[in-house]
C-alpha positions in Angstrom: 80.5 134.5 62.7 78.0 132.1 64.3 80.1 131.9 67.4 79.9 135.7 67.8 76.1 135.3 68.2 76.8 133.0 71.1 79.3 135.4 72.7 76.8 138.2 72.3 74.7 136.5 75.0 77.3 137.4 77.6 76.6 140.7 79.5 80.2 141.8 79.0 79.4 142.2 75.3 76.0 143.9 75.6 75.7 146.7 73.0 78.6 145.5 70.8 78.1 144.4 67.2 79.3 141.0 66.0 82.3 142.6 64.3 83.3 144.3 67.5 82.8 141.0 69.5 85.1 139.4 66.9 88.1 141.3 68.3 87.6 139.4 71.5 86.8 136.1 69.8 90.4 136.3 68.4 91.9 136.4 72.0 89.4 134.1 73.9 91.2 130.9 74.9 88.9 128.0 75.4 89.8 125.6 78.2 88.1 122.6 79.7 87.9 121.8 83.4 86.8 118.3 84.6 84.1 118.0 87.3 85.5 118.8 90.7 88.5 120.8 89.5 89.2 124.2 91.1 89.3 126.8 88.3 90.9 129.4 90.6 91.1 130.0 94.3 90.3 132.9 96.5 93.5 134.9 97.0 95.1 133.8 93.7 96.4 136.6 91.5 93.7 137.4 88.9 94.7 138.2 85.4 91.7 137.1 83.4 88.0 137.2 82.9 86.0 134.0 82.5 82.9 133.1 80.4 81.2 129.9 81.3 80.5 128.3 77.9 79.4 124.9 79.0 78.7 123.2 82.4 78.0 124.3 86.0 80.3 126.0 88.5 80.2 126.7 92.2 81.5 130.0 93.7 82.7 129.8 97.3 84.2 132.3 99.7 86.1 131.6 102.9 84.2 132.5 106.0 87.1 133.7 108.1 86.1 134.1 111.8 88.6 134.6 114.6 87.5 132.1 117.4 90.3 133.0 119.7 93.7 134.7 119.5 95.5 133.1 116.6 92.7 130.6 116.0 90.7 131.1 112.8 87.7 129.1 111.4 88.2 129.3 107.6 85.4 127.0 106.4 84.1 127.8 102.9 80.6 128.8 102.2 79.0 128.1 98.8 77.7 131.5 97.6 76.2 130.5 94.3 75.9 127.9 91.6 75.9 129.1 88.0 75.0 127.3 84.8 76.2 128.0 81.3 72.6 128.5 80.2 72.6 132.0 81.8 75.9 132.9 80.2 77.7 134.1 83.3 80.9 136.2 83.3 83.2 136.1 86.4 86.6 137.1 87.5 85.9 140.8 86.8 86.8 142.0 90.4 90.5 141.2 89.9 90.6 143.2 86.6 89.6 146.5 88.1 90.6 146.7 91.7 93.9 147.9 93.1 94.3 144.4 94.6 94.4 141.9 91.8 93.5 139.0 94.0 90.6 136.6 93.4 87.8 137.3 95.8 86.3 133.8 95.7 87.1 130.2 94.8 85.4 128.8 91.6 85.0 125.1 91.2 83.6 123.0 88.3 80.5 121.1 89.4 80.3 119.3 86.1 82.7 119.1 83.2 83.1 122.7 82.1 84.3 124.6 79.1 85.5 128.2 79.8 86.3 131.1 77.5 89.2 133.0 79.1 90.1 136.5 78.2 93.4 137.7 79.6 93.5 141.1 81.3 96.2 142.4 78.9 94.2 141.3 75.8 91.0 142.9 77.1 92.6 146.2 77.9 94.6 146.2 74.6 91.3 145.9 72.6 89.6 148.5 74.7 92.6 150.9 74.3 92.8 150.3 70.5 89.1 151.1 70.0 87.8 153.6 72.5 84.2 152.9 71.4 84.5 149.2 72.3 86.4 150.1 75.4 83.7 152.4 76.6 81.0 149.7 76.1 83.1 147.0 77.8 83.9 149.2 80.8 80.3 150.2 81.2 79.3 146.5 81.1 82.0 145.6 83.6 80.8 148.4 85.9 77.2 147.1 85.5 78.3 143.5 86.4 80.3 144.8 89.5 77.4 147.0 90.6 74.9 144.1 90.3 77.2 141.8 92.3 77.7 144.6 95.0 73.9 145.1 95.3 73.4 141.3 95.8 76.2 141.2 98.4 74.8 144.2 100.3 71.4 142.5 100.3 72.9 139.3 101.6 74.8 141.2 104.4 71.5 142.9 105.4 69.7 139.6 105.5 72.5 138.0 107.6 72.6 141.0 109.9 68.9 140.9 110.4 68.9 137.1 111.1 71.8 137.5 113.6 69.9 140.4 115.4 66.8 138.3 115.7 68.8 135.4 117.1 70.4 137.7 119.7 67.1 139.1 120.8 65.8 135.7 121.8 
């Protein structure tokens, strides 16, 4: 059960007892990704949730800008770097939305170890035990909300900066 204590540090499992987390431990598949490897790409079909167990990742999103008719600039912008010491969870957007596409590209900055929970396994556990399901869905909603608030703040900052540039 010592591994459960480690999983309990991930926000997705907040409020669950070790025994309840154990249901997920049974389905978590651990996979390693070498430094520089893309874990998943924006637009890929998403069918899993990721826990960063070891290492550092970079999350990028395409900045698609139409320069002229039919000509797009699709450079990527690094949004954030995450380290395993903060126990990040990602991939939640593709689990809940009507469009199951990944909303960003995730790349290993260092050698990484990931815990992967397949969507079907996550929902099967939640359905089989509604108490666990309620806590997990509340935690996923909290993660999505926190990310939305950060995104809105970033949009506001960018809009303000753009307005200031245009005023000059």
